[in-house]
C-alpha positions as CSV (number, residue, x, y, z in Angstrom):
1,M,128.2,-81.2,7.0
2,T,128.3,-83.3,10.1
3,D,131.7,-84.8,11.1
4,G,130.3,-87.9,11.1
5,V,129.3,-89.1,14.0
6,L,127.7,-92.2,13.1
7,G,129.3,-93.3,16.3
8,I,130.0,-96.8,15.3
9,N,133.0,-97.3,17.5
10,A,131.5,-99.6,20.1
11,T,131.3,-103.4,20.1
12,L,128.0,-104.3,18.3
13,A,125.5,-105.8,20.8
14,R,123.7,-108.9,19.4
15,P,120.0,-109.0,20.0
16,T,117.7,-112.1,20.1
17,T,117.2,-113.5,16.6
18,L,114.2,-112.1,14.9
19,E,113.9,-114.5,12.0
20,A,114.2,-118.2,11.7
21,V,116.8,-119.9,9.5
22,P,115.4,-120.7,6.1
23,S,115.2,-124.4,5.2
24,R,115.1,-126.8,2.2
25,S,112.2,-127.0,-0.1
26,A,110.0,-130.1,-0.2
27,Q,109.9,-129.5,-4.0
28,G,113.4,-130.5,-4.8
29,E,113.2,-129.4,-8.4
30,V,112.9,-125.7,-7.3
31,S,116.5,-124.5,-6.8
32,S,116.4,-121.5,-4.5
33,H,118.8,-119.7,-2.2
34,L,116.0,-119.8,0.3
35,D,116.1,-123.6,0.5
36,R,119.2,-124.4,2.4
37,A,118.7,-126.3,5.7
38,P,118.0,-130.0,5.2
39,G,115.4,-132.0,7.2
40,R,112.6,-129.5,7.3
41,P,109.9,-128.3,5.0
42,S,110.8,-125.1,3.3
43,E,110.1,-121.8,5.0
44,W,111.0,-119.9,1.8
45,W,108.6,-117.0,2.5
46,R,110.6,-115.9,5.5
47,R,113.3,-114.1,3.3
48,A,111.6,-114.2,-0.1
49,V,111.6,-111.4,-2.7
50,I,108.1,-111.3,-4.0
51,Y,107.3,-109.3,-7.2
52,Q,103.8,-108.1,-7.7
53,V,102.4,-108.4,-11.3
54,Y,99.3,-106.3,-12.2
55,V,98.5,-108.4,-15.2
56,R,96.7,-105.7,-17.3
57,S,99.8,-103.5,-17.2
58,F,102.8,-105.9,-17.2
59,A,103.2,-107.0,-20.8
60,D,100.7,-107.4,-23.8
61,G,101.3,-110.6,-25.7
62,N,98.5,-110.4,-28.3
63,G,98.6,-106.7,-29.2
64,D,95.2,-105.6,-27.9
65,G,96.8,-103.0,-25.6
66,I,95.9,-105.0,-22.4
67,G,98.5,-107.0,-20.5
68,D,97.9,-110.8,-20.4
69,L,99.4,-114.1,-19.3
70,A,101.2,-114.5,-22.7
71,G,102.9,-111.3,-22.0
72,V,103.9,-112.4,-18.5
73,R,105.2,-115.7,-19.8
74,S,107.4,-113.8,-22.4
75,R,109.0,-111.8,-19.6
76,L,109.6,-114.5,-17.0
77,R,113.3,-114.5,-17.8
78,Y,113.5,-110.8,-16.9
79,L,112.0,-111.6,-13.5
80,A,114.4,-114.5,-12.9
81,D,117.3,-112.3,-13.9
82,L,116.1,-109.6,-11.6
83,G,116.4,-112.1,-8.7
84,V,112.8,-112.7,-7.4
85,D,111.6,-115.8,-5.6
86,A,107.9,-115.5,-6.2
87,I,105.3,-113.6,-8.2
88,W,102.1,-112.4,-6.7
89,F,99.4,-111.9,-9.3
90,T,96.5,-109.5,-8.7
91,P,93.2,-111.1,-9.7
92,W,93.3,-112.7,-13.1
93,Y,89.8,-114.2,-12.9
94,V,86.7,-113.5,-14.9
95,S,85.5,-110.0,-13.9
96,P,83.6,-107.0,-15.3
97,L,86.5,-105.0,-14.0
98,A,84.5,-102.5,-12.0
99,D,87.4,-102.4,-9.6
100,G,90.4,-103.6,-11.5
101,G,89.5,-107.3,-11.2
102,Y,88.7,-107.2,-7.4
103,D,85.1,-107.8,-8.4
104,V,85.4,-111.5,-9.2
105,A,82.6,-113.2,-11.1
106,D,84.3,-116.7,-11.4
107,Y,87.2,-117.9,-9.3
108,R,87.9,-120.9,-11.4
109,A,88.3,-119.2,-14.8
110,I,90.8,-116.8,-16.3
111,D,89.3,-113.6,-17.7
112,P,89.4,-114.0,-21.6
113,A,91.2,-110.7,-21.8
114,F,94.2,-112.3,-20.0
115,G,94.1,-115.8,-21.5
116,S,92.8,-119.2,-20.3
117,L,93.1,-121.5,-17.3
118,E,95.4,-123.8,-19.4
119,E,97.7,-120.8,-20.0
120,A,97.7,-119.9,-16.3
121,E,98.7,-123.5,-15.6
122,R,101.6,-123.2,-18.1
123,L,102.6,-120.0,-16.6
124,I,102.8,-121.5,-13.1
125,A,104.8,-124.4,-14.4
126,E,107.2,-122.3,-16.5
127,A,107.8,-120.0,-13.5
128,H,108.4,-123.0,-11.3
129,Q,111.1,-124.2,-13.7
130,L,112.9,-120.9,-13.3
131,G,112.8,-121.3,-9.5
132,I,109.9,-118.7,-9.1
133,R,106.9,-119.6,-7.1
134,T,103.3,-118.2,-7.8
135,I,100.9,-116.5,-5.4
136,V,97.4,-115.7,-6.5
137,D,95.0,-113.1,-5.1
138,I,91.8,-114.2,-3.2
139,V,89.1,-111.6,-2.6
140,P,86.9,-113.2,0.1
141,N,85.0,-110.1,1.4
142,H,82.9,-109.6,-1.7
143,V,82.2,-110.9,-5.2
144,S,81.1,-109.1,-8.4
145,D,77.5,-108.2,-8.7
146,Q,77.6,-110.5,-11.9
147,H,78.6,-113.5,-9.8
148,P,76.0,-116.2,-10.2
149,W,75.3,-116.2,-6.4
150,F,74.4,-112.5,-6.5
151,Q,72.4,-112.8,-9.7
152,A,70.4,-115.6,-8.1
153,A,69.9,-113.5,-4.9
154,L,68.4,-110.6,-7.0
155,A,66.2,-113.0,-8.9
156,A,65.0,-114.9,-5.7
157,G,63.7,-111.8,-3.9
158,P,63.5,-110.7,-0.3
159,G,63.8,-113.3,2.4
160,S,65.1,-116.0,0.1
161,P,67.9,-118.5,1.0
162,E,69.9,-117.1,-1.9
163,R,70.0,-113.7,-0.3
164,A,71.3,-115.2,3.0
165,R,74.8,-115.4,1.4
166,F,74.9,-111.6,1.4
167,W,73.7,-108.7,3.6
168,F,70.3,-107.8,2.2
169,R,68.3,-105.7,4.7
170,P,65.1,-103.6,4.5
171,G,65.6,-99.9,4.8
172,K,64.6,-97.8,7.7
173,G,62.0,-95.2,7.8
174,P,58.2,-95.5,6.9
175,D,59.0,-96.2,3.3
176,G,62.3,-98.1,3.7
177,S,64.1,-95.3,1.9
178,E,66.8,-94.8,4.6
179,M,69.9,-97.1,4.7
180,P,70.0,-99.8,7.3
181,N,73.0,-98.1,9.0
182,H,75.5,-95.3,8.5
183,W,78.7,-97.2,7.9
184,T,81.1,-95.7,5.5
185,S,82.5,-97.1,2.2
186,N,86.2,-97.6,1.8
187,F,85.8,-96.1,-1.7
188,W,84.0,-92.9,-0.8
189,G,80.2,-92.7,-1.1
190,E,77.6,-94.8,0.6
191,P,78.1,-98.5,1.5
192,W,74.4,-99.5,0.7
193,T,72.5,-99.8,-2.5
194,R,68.8,-100.3,-2.8
195,T,67.4,-103.0,-5.1
196,T,64.3,-102.9,-7.3
197,N,61.6,-105.5,-6.9
198,P,60.3,-107.4,-10.0
199,D,57.2,-105.2,-10.0
200,G,59.4,-102.0,-10.1
201,T,58.9,-101.0,-6.6
202,P,61.9,-100.2,-4.4
203,G,63.2,-103.3,-2.6
204,D,65.8,-104.2,0.0
205,W,69.2,-102.7,0.4
206,Y,72.5,-104.7,0.1
207,L,75.9,-103.9,1.8
208,H,79.0,-103.2,-0.1
209,L,82.0,-101.8,1.7
210,F,83.6,-101.0,-1.6
211,T,81.6,-100.3,-4.8
212,P,78.0,-101.2,-5.5
213,E,79.4,-103.8,-8.0
214,Q,81.1,-105.6,-5.1
215,P,78.4,-106.9,-2.7
216,D,79.8,-108.1,0.6
217,L,79.5,-111.8,1.4
218,N,78.0,-113.1,4.7
219,W,80.7,-115.2,6.3
220,G,78.2,-116.6,8.8
221,H,76.8,-118.7,6.0
222,P,78.3,-122.2,5.6
223,D,78.2,-122.0,1.8
224,V,80.6,-119.0,1.8
225,R,83.1,-120.8,4.0
226,A,82.9,-124.1,2.0
227,E,83.2,-122.3,-1.4
228,H,86.3,-120.4,-0.4
229,E,88.1,-123.5,1.0
230,D,87.3,-125.2,-2.3
231,V,88.8,-122.3,-4.3
232,L,91.9,-122.6,-2.2
233,R,92.2,-126.2,-3.1
234,F,91.5,-125.5,-6.7
235,W,94.5,-123.2,-7.1
236,F,96.8,-125.2,-4.8
237,D,96.1,-128.3,-6.9
238,R,97.3,-126.3,-9.8
239,G,100.7,-125.6,-8.2
240,V,100.4,-122.1,-6.7
241,A,102.6,-121.7,-3.7
242,G,100.3,-119.4,-1.8
243,V,97.4,-116.9,-1.7
244,R,97.3,-113.2,-0.9
245,I,94.0,-112.4,1.0
246,D,92.5,-109.1,0.0
247,S,90.9,-107.0,2.8
248,A,91.6,-109.8,5.2
249,A,90.3,-107.9,8.2
250,L,86.8,-107.1,6.8
251,L,85.1,-110.5,6.2
252,V,83.1,-110.9,9.4
253,K,80.3,-108.4,10.4
254,D,78.2,-108.2,13.5
255,P,75.0,-109.8,12.4
256,A,73.0,-107.0,14.0
257,L,74.8,-104.4,11.8
258,P,75.0,-101.8,14.5
259,E,76.3,-98.3,14.1
260,I,80.1,-98.0,14.5
261,P,80.9,-96.8,18.1
262,E,83.2,-93.8,18.5
263,N,85.9,-95.9,20.1
264,P,85.2,-99.5,19.6
265,A,86.9,-101.9,22.0
266,P,89.4,-104.5,20.5
267,G,87.3,-107.0,18.4
268,Q,84.2,-105.0,18.8
269,H,84.2,-103.0,15.6
270,P,81.1,-104.2,13.7
271,N,82.8,-104.8,10.3
272,T,86.6,-104.8,11.0
273,D,89.0,-107.1,12.8
274,R,86.4,-109.2,14.6
275,D,87.5,-112.1,16.7
276,E,85.5,-114.6,14.5
277,L,88.0,-114.1,11.7
278,H,90.6,-116.2,13.4
279,D,88.5,-119.3,13.2
280,I,88.2,-118.8,9.4
281,Y,91.9,-118.4,8.9
282,R,92.6,-121.5,11.1
283,S,90.5,-123.5,8.8
284,W,92.3,-122.0,5.7
285,R,95.7,-122.8,7.3
286,A,94.5,-126.4,7.7
287,V,93.8,-126.5,4.0
288,A,97.2,-125.1,3.2
289,D,99.0,-127.4,5.6
290,S,97.2,-130.4,4.1
291,Y,99.6,-130.2,1.1
292,P,103.1,-131.9,1.4
293,D,104.9,-128.8,0.2
294,R,104.3,-125.5,2.0
295,R,101.4,-123.3,0.7
296,I,101.3,-119.9,2.4
297,L,98.6,-117.5,3.4
298,V,99.5,-113.8,3.1
299,G,97.1,-111.2,4.6
300,E,96.3,-107.7,3.5
301,L,95.7,-106.2,7.0
302,W,95.3,-102.5,7.4
303,L,95.3,-102.5,11.2
304,P,96.8,-99.8,13.5
305,D,96.7,-102.1,16.6
306,H,100.0,-104.1,16.4
307,E,98.9,-106.6,19.1
308,R,95.7,-107.3,17.1
309,F,97.8,-107.5,13.9
310,A,100.1,-110.1,15.3
311,K,97.2,-112.4,16.4
312,Y,96.6,-113.2,12.7
313,L,100.2,-114.5,12.4
314,R,100.0,-117.1,15.1
315,P,101.4,-120.5,14.1
316,D,98.1,-121.9,13.0
317,E,96.8,-118.8,11.1
318,L,98.5,-116.7,8.4
319,H,102.1,-117.1,7.5
320,T,102.8,-113.4,6.8
321,A,100.9,-110.1,6.4
322,F,101.6,-106.9,4.6
323,N,103.4,-104.3,6.8
324,F,101.5,-101.1,5.8
325,D,102.8,-99.3,8.9
326,F,106.3,-99.0,7.3
327,M,105.0,-98.2,3.9
328,V,102.9,-95.2,5.0
329,Q,105.7,-93.5,7.0
330,P,107.0,-90.1,5.9
331,W,110.6,-89.7,4.8
332,N,111.8,-89.1,8.3
333,A,114.4,-91.1,10.3
334,A,112.6,-91.1,13.6
335,S,109.3,-92.2,12.0
336,L,110.9,-95.0,10.0
337,R,112.9,-96.3,13.0
338,E,109.9,-96.3,15.2
339,S,108.0,-98.2,12.6
340,I,110.7,-100.8,12.2
341,D,110.9,-101.3,15.9
342,R,107.1,-101.7,16.2
343,T,107.1,-104.2,13.3
344,L,109.9,-106.4,14.6
345,A,108.4,-106.3,18.2
346,A,105.0,-107.3,16.9
347,H,106.3,-110.2,14.9
348,A,108.8,-111.6,17.4
349,P,106.3,-113.2,19.8
350,V,104.6,-115.2,17.1
351,N,107.8,-116.1,15.3
352,A,106.5,-114.6,12.1
353,P,108.7,-112.9,9.5
354,A,108.1,-109.2,8.8
355,T,107.4,-108.0,5.4
356,W,108.7,-104.7,3.9
357,V,106.6,-102.9,1.3
358,L,107.2,-99.6,-0.4
359,S,104.4,-99.6,-2.9
360,N,101.6,-101.6,-4.6
361,H,98.8,-101.2,-7.1
362,D,96.8,-99.1,-4.5
363,V,99.6,-96.7,-3.5
364,T,101.2,-93.6,-5.1
365,R,104.5,-94.6,-6.6
366,P,107.5,-93.9,-4.2
367,V,109.3,-91.7,-6.7
368,T,106.3,-89.3,-6.7
369,R,105.3,-89.6,-3.1
370,Y,108.8,-89.0,-1.7
371,G,109.0,-85.9,-3.8
372,Q,105.9,-84.4,-2.3
373,E,105.8,-82.0,0.7
374,D,103.9,-84.7,2.6
375,T,105.8,-87.9,2.0
376,S,103.5,-90.1,4.1
377,F,100.6,-92.0,2.5
378,A,96.9,-92.2,3.4
379,F,94.6,-94.4,1.4
380,V,91.7,-92.1,1.2
381,N,93.2,-88.6,1.7
382,K,95.1,-88.2,-1.6
383,R,94.3,-85.1,-3.5
384,A,94.6,-84.5,-7.3
385,G,97.1,-81.9,-8.5
386,T,99.6,-82.5,-5.6
387,P,103.0,-81.2,-6.9
388,S,106.2,-83.4,-6.6
389,D,109.9,-83.0,-7.0
390,L,110.7,-86.1,-9.0
391,E,114.4,-85.7,-8.8
392,K,114.3,-85.6,-5.0
393,G,111.7,-88.5,-5.0
394,R,113.9,-90.6,-7.1
395,R,116.9,-90.1,-4.8
396,R,114.8,-91.1,-1.8
397,A,113.2,-94.0,-3.5
398,R,116.6,-95.5,-4.3
399,A,117.7,-95.0,-0.6
400,A,114.4,-96.5,0.6
401,A,114.9,-99.6,-1.6
402,L,118.3,-100.3,0.1
403,L,116.7,-99.7,3.6
404,A,113.8,-102.1,3.0
405,A,115.9,-104.8,1.4
406,A,118.4,-104.8,4.3
407,L,115.7,-105.4,7.0
408,P,114.9,-108.9,8.3
409,G,112.0,-110.6,6.6
410,S,110.6,-110.7,3.1
411,L,110.6,-108.0,0.5
412,Y,107.8,-107.0,-1.9
413,I,108.4,-105.2,-5.1
414,Y,105.6,-103.7,-7.1
415,Q,106.1,-103.9,-10.9
416,G,107.9,-100.8,-12.2
417,E,109.3,-99.9,-8.8
418,E,112.5,-101.4,-9.9
419,L,112.5,-99.0,-12.9
420,G,111.9,-95.9,-10.8
421,L,108.7,-95.1,-12.5
422,D,106.7,-92.1,-11.3
423,E,103.0,-91.8,-10.8
424,V,101.3,-90.7,-14.0
425,T,99.2,-87.7,-12.9
426,D,97.9,-86.4,-16.3
427,L,96.0,-89.4,-17.6
428,P,93.2,-88.4,-20.0
429,A,89.9,-88.2,-18.1
430,H,88.2,-90.7,-20.4
431,Q,90.8,-93.3,-19.6
432,I,90.5,-93.2,-15.8
433,Q,88.7,-96.2,-14.6
434,D,89.4,-96.4,-10.8
435,P,86.2,-96.1,-8.8
436,M,88.0,-94.2,-6.1
437,H,88.4,-91.3,-8.5
438,H,84.8,-91.4,-9.7
439,R,83.2,-91.9,-6.3
440,S,85.1,-89.0,-4.8
441,G,83.8,-86.6,-7.5
442,G,87.3,-86.3,-8.9
443,T,89.0,-85.0,-5.7
444,D,90.9,-88.3,-5.3
445,P,93.3,-88.8,-8.2
446,G,92.6,-92.5,-8.0
447,R,95.0,-95.4,-8.4
448,D,95.3,-95.7,-12.2
449,G,98.4,-93.5,-12.1
450,C,100.4,-96.3,-10.6
451,R,98.9,-98.9,-13.0
452,V,100.1,-97.5,-16.2
453,P,101.5,-100.3,-18.5
454,L,105.3,-100.9,-18.1
455,P,107.8,-99.5,-20.6
456,W,110.1,-102.3,-22.0
457,S,111.9,-100.9,-24.9
458,G,112.1,-98.2,-27.6
459,T,111.9,-94.4,-27.5
460,C,108.1,-93.8,-27.8
461,P,104.9,-95.3,-26.5
462,P,103.9,-98.1,-26.2
463,F,107.6,-98.8,-25.3
464,G,107.5,-102.5,-26.2
465,F,104.5,-103.1,-24.0
466,S,102.7,-104.6,-27.0
467,P,104.5,-106.8,-29.6
468,D,104.6,-104.5,-32.6
469,S,103.6,-101.1,-34.1
470,T,100.3,-102.4,-35.3
471,S,99.1,-103.2,-31.8
472,A,96.3,-101.2,-30.1
473,E,97.2,-98.3,-27.8
474,P,97.8,-99.4,-24.2
475,W,94.7,-99.1,-22.0
476,L,96.3,-96.3,-20.1
477,S,98.7,-93.9,-21.8
478,Q,102.3,-93.9,-21.0
479,P,104.2,-90.6,-20.6
480,R,106.9,-89.9,-23.2
481,H,109.5,-89.2,-20.6
482,W,109.5,-92.9,-19.8
483,A,111.8,-93.4,-22.8
484,N,114.7,-93.1,-20.3
485,L,113.1,-95.5,-17.9
486,T,112.5,-98.5,-20.2
487,V,114.0,-101.9,-19.2
488,E,116.1,-101.7,-22.4
489,A,117.5,-98.2,-21.5
490,E,118.2,-99.0,-17.9
491,S,119.8,-102.3,-18.6
492,R,122.6,-100.3,-20.5
493,D,123.1,-98.1,-17.4
494,P,124.5,-99.8,-14.2
495,G,123.7,-96.6,-12.3
496,S,120.0,-96.8,-13.2
497,M,117.3,-97.8,-10.7
498,L,117.1,-101.3,-12.5
499,G,120.9,-101.6,-12.1
500,L,120.5,-100.7,-8.4
501,Y,117.8,-103.3,-7.9
502,R,119.7,-106.0,-9.7
503,Q,122.8,-105.5,-7.6
504,M,120.8,-105.1,-4.4
505,L,118.9,-108.4,-4.9
506,A,122.0,-110.2,-5.9
507,I,123.8,-109.1,-2.7
508,R,120.7,-109.9,-0.7
509,R,120.5,-113.4,-2.2
510,E,124.3,-114.3,-1.6
511,D,125.3,-112.4,1.6
512,P,124.8,-114.7,4.5
513,D,124.8,-111.8,6.9
514,L,121.5,-110.6,5.5
515,G,120.0,-113.7,7.0
516,G,121.5,-112.8,10.4
517,E,120.5,-110.9,13.4
518,F,119.5,-107.3,13.5
519,A,120.9,-104.5,15.7
520,W,120.7,-100.7,15.6
521,L,123.9,-98.8,15.7
522,P,124.5,-95.4,17.3
523,S,123.9,-92.6,14.8
524,D,123.2,-88.9,14.5
525,P,119.6,-87.6,14.3
526,G,118.3,-87.9,10.8
527,V,120.5,-91.0,10.1
528,L,119.5,-94.7,10.4
529,A,122.4,-97.2,10.9
530,F,122.0,-100.9,11.7
531,A,123.9,-104.2,11.4
532,R,122.9,-107.6,10.1
533,G,124.9,-110.7,11.0
534,D,128.6,-110.3,11.7
535,R,129.8,-107.8,9.1
536,F,126.9,-106.1,7.2
537,I,126.0,-102.5,7.9
538,C,123.3,-100.3,6.4
539,I,123.4,-96.6,6.7
540,V,120.6,-94.3,5.5
541,N,121.1,-90.5,5.5
542,L,117.7,-88.8,5.8
543,S,119.3,-85.6,7.0
544,A,120.0,-82.4,5.1
545,A,123.8,-82.7,5.2
546,P,126.4,-85.4,4.2
547,V,127.5,-87.8,6.8
548,R,130.9,-89.5,7.1
549,L,130.9,-93.2,6.5
550,P,132.7,-95.3,9.1
551,A,136.4,-96.2,8.6
552,G,137.4,-99.8,8.3
553,C,134.6,-100.8,6.1
554,S,134.3,-101.7,2.4
555,L,131.5,-100.3,0.3
556,S,129.2,-103.0,-1.3
557,L,126.5,-100.8,-2.8
558,A,125.2,-97.2,-2.5
559,S,122.1,-95.5,-3.8
560,A,124.0,-92.4,-4.8
561,A,127.5,-91.4,-5.8
562,I,129.9,-91.1,-2.8
563,S,132.5,-88.5,-2.7
564,G,135.4,-89.7,-0.6
565,D,133.8,-91.1,2.5
566,L,130.8,-88.8,2.5
567,L,127.3,-90.2,2.1
568,P,125.1,-87.4,0.7
569,P,121.6,-86.6,1.9
570,D,118.7,-88.9,0.8
571,A,121.1,-91.7,0.2
572,A,121.9,-95.2,1.6
573,A,124.9,-97.3,1.6
574,W,125.6,-101.0,2.3
575,L,129.0,-101.7,3.9
576,H,130.9,-104.6,5.2
577,S,133.2,-104.2,8.3
578,E,136.6,-105.8,8.2
579,P,136.8,-109.1,10.0
580,A,138.4,-109.3,13.5
581,Q,142.2,-109.6,13.3
582,T,142.6,-112.2,16.0
583,P,140.6,-115.3,16.8
584,G,138.1,-114.7,19.7
585,D,138.3,-110.9,19.5
586,A,134.9,-109.8,20.8
587,G,135.4,-106.2,19.6
588,R,135.0,-104.6,16.2
589,P,137.5,-102.5,14.2
590,A,137.1,-98.8,15.0
591,Y,134.8,-97.2,12.4
592,G,133.8,-93.6,12.1
593,G,135.6,-90.8,13.8
594,K,136.6,-87.4,12.3
């Protein structure tokens, strides 16, 4: 045991403000804690809690075993009570589902498995009445191979105008049997597929940075730009508050399609983070800003260069982007602190809010990941059969939630994270649909394990996911031990993960200090300690021994039971210091000590 030396005895230095004060919504009928300052359009996204809904797995309204919009509508009150400000929906469009809906065949229609456009409009309106905004997913890098444009391109043949919207190229070698280049796919395997001509002979190749069912679009073509700007207007006109941009750094390719250099200079990678992207997002921002109430652009940007990352967040481009640097860090105090510092430093010059993300539909669930020997995350280096200590992982996931929720900026929650669900690692082979699993030859476990339908109630599958016992089996099997992790079971237990999230989000919503300035506090190795505003303190113990909490503070919330004043390992606490006793006192009460 350490004697405590959180070292919080000194006056707390106040840094430059890292986030702007939130302001009032232009849509007065939406009552939100984020809409407070009069006289300016709302900047609600700066501190928002945004909940990700993977529609197929959230709630099944019609009993076919597949989540749908009717199911989401039936659970909107749950989300309002949880305390979220917006819902981000993964793609709900017409799709063959070769990649979970990220292969879009029609952006202006809802997939019949999920419902209809009219039902989507009702869902947007009903959520709005509860003070919840809606964000939809846009997938601009590629479309489905069933999209009318690609079908027309295949029918039109080599050299046709229809093919100019994509990346069709003849192969290399005497018979054209070699790929046009040697790029790599983000989903294992090759990034080129050869077509067959109408006479049965081998034809051109087409580029797909993901699966063959997801041909990449050519963003140098005016039709592609015009179509996507029209899609933005289509959904903004239906009341959505923003769009999340999938694979936002991949759209533009070098027209020459050269090989990838060993160490490409900034902006010189042939298919990632090219400078031409910024003109595209400036035009998208102009579309968003043309609406009287704020519509936001959220980028999915996997970029290691933080200066390059920040360029996308300049005032005339994207409003926010996902902070994957924080999400992939191991359970290590030094690594997490460095990531937080990098994040805040990158966002400050462009006055953009940071985002804090622990998981999503592509990532091993935190309860499982934090219980593994390697607690970091890599998108393409996962291995099937990796063991995990779920008890340890759950302790750490609870602490990580308090850490992320206390940082300045917006917070993303992936469905089931608030229940402490673990990754399902024993799905039947015939159920697995994720192309990452199949294209890796089975070495990658794939992402279906974090997409298993949510457990709502009852003691056995389908745990209330579908409306009654005569419903079809869920599209992915739920483990029986989730009987203790249903919304119903956890709602009865204030100490559950759901109880923690509800308390955490309520404090985050009401505590003015959590909109205030951020400052690190002195702490032992293995411990993170920081202040927000005048009185709020967050302490996270990532060490192997208990640490003593500072004296002169009241405990608001903790991720684990606290014995006396000792915070156990793998735990976090939210505290409030006592106010100064005399007006103008620049010091703080003495906390800590032995």
